[in-house]
C-alpha positions in Angstrom: 89.7 88.1 119.5 92.8 89.8 120.7 96.1 88.5 119.2 98.3 91.2 120.8 100.5 88.5 122.5 101.9 87.1 119.2 104.5 89.9 118.8 107.6 90.3 121.0 109.2 93.7 121.4 113.0 94.1 121.0 114.9 93.8 124.3 114.6 96.7 126.6 117.1 99.5 126.0 117.8 98.3 122.4 117.3 100.9 119.7 114.5 99.8 117.4 115.2 99.5 113.7 112.7 100.6 111.0 111.8 96.9 110.6 111.1 96.6 114.3 108.8 99.6 114.1 106.9 98.3 111.1 106.5 94.9 112.8 105.1 96.5 115.9 102.6 98.6 114.0 101.5 95.6 112.0 101.1 93.5 115.2 99.1 96.4 116.9 96.8 96.7 114.0 96.1 93.0 113.9 95.6 92.8 117.6 92.4 94.8 117.8 93.7 96.5 120.9 93.8 100.2 121.5 97.3 101.7 121.0 97.6 102.4 124.7 96.5 98.9 125.7 99.0 97.3 123.2 101.8 99.5 124.6 100.9 98.5 128.2 100.6 94.8 127.4 104.0 94.8 125.7 105.6 97.1 128.3 106.4 99.7 125.7 107.1 103.3 126.8 104.1 105.6 126.4 104.1 107.0 122.9 106.7 104.7 121.4 104.2 102.9 119.2 102.4 106.2 118.4 105.8 107.5 117.1 106.4 104.5 114.9 102.8 104.6 113.6 103.4 108.1 112.3 106.9 107.2 111.0 105.5 104.2 109.1 102.6 106.2 107.8 105.0 108.7 106.2 107.3 106.2 104.6 107.3 106.5 100.8 106.2 110.2 100.9 109.7 111.4 100.4 110.1 112.6 96.9 106.4 112.5 96.3 106.2 116.3 95.6 106.5 117.0 91.9 106.3 120.2 89.9 105.1 120.3 86.3 106.8 122.7 83.9 104.4 125.4 82.6 104.6 127.6 79.5 103.1 131.1 80.0 101.4 132.7 77.1 101.9 136.2 78.5 105.2 137.7 79.5 106.4 136.3 82.8 105.4 138.2 85.9 107.4 137.8 89.1 105.2 135.8 91.3 105.5 134.7 94.9 104.9 131.1 95.8 103.5 130.3 99.3 104.0 126.8 100.6 102.2 125.5 103.7 103.4 122.4 105.5 101.7 121.9 108.8 102.0 125.2 110.6 105.0 126.4 108.6 104.5 128.9 105.8 107.3 129.7 103.4 107.0 132.5 100.8 109.5 132.6 97.9 109.8 134.6 94.7 109.4 132.3 91.8 112.3 133.9 89.9 114.7 133.3 92.8 114.5 129.6 93.2 114.2 126.6 90.9 111.2 124.3 91.0 113.6 121.4 91.8 114.9 123.3 94.9 111.4 124.1 96.0 110.2 120.5 95.6 113.2 119.3 97.6 112.4 121.8 100.4 108.8 120.8 100.6 109.7 117.1 100.6 112.1 117.6 103.5 109.6 119.7 105.4 107.0 116.9 105.0 109.5 114.4 106.2 110.8 116.4 109.2 107.6 118.1 110.4 106.6 117.3 113.9 103.6 115.1 114.1 100.7 116.1 116.3 
């Protein structure tokens, strides 16, 4: 049974808040409709709900990257760290940046990366 009509979109031309986006995603999931059908029935722009779906899915991931201190038994060797986020690859020398800075960078990259 489709319950897609229980949700009302914000007025046309009004910028959605995060709460609006979350409510829309919840209503779509409960509706049983395809994403495209839900957008059509509620006269949403193509891709709007898809954008909010990705945005809501990534909430709470900020700050999720943690680095654990490590004690080396051998003398330290300068190592390169390679980080992959999506299609972006960053290579840094471990002796040039702090673990905290690298964790912050990765967290921001995850938050800002384009969704496909």
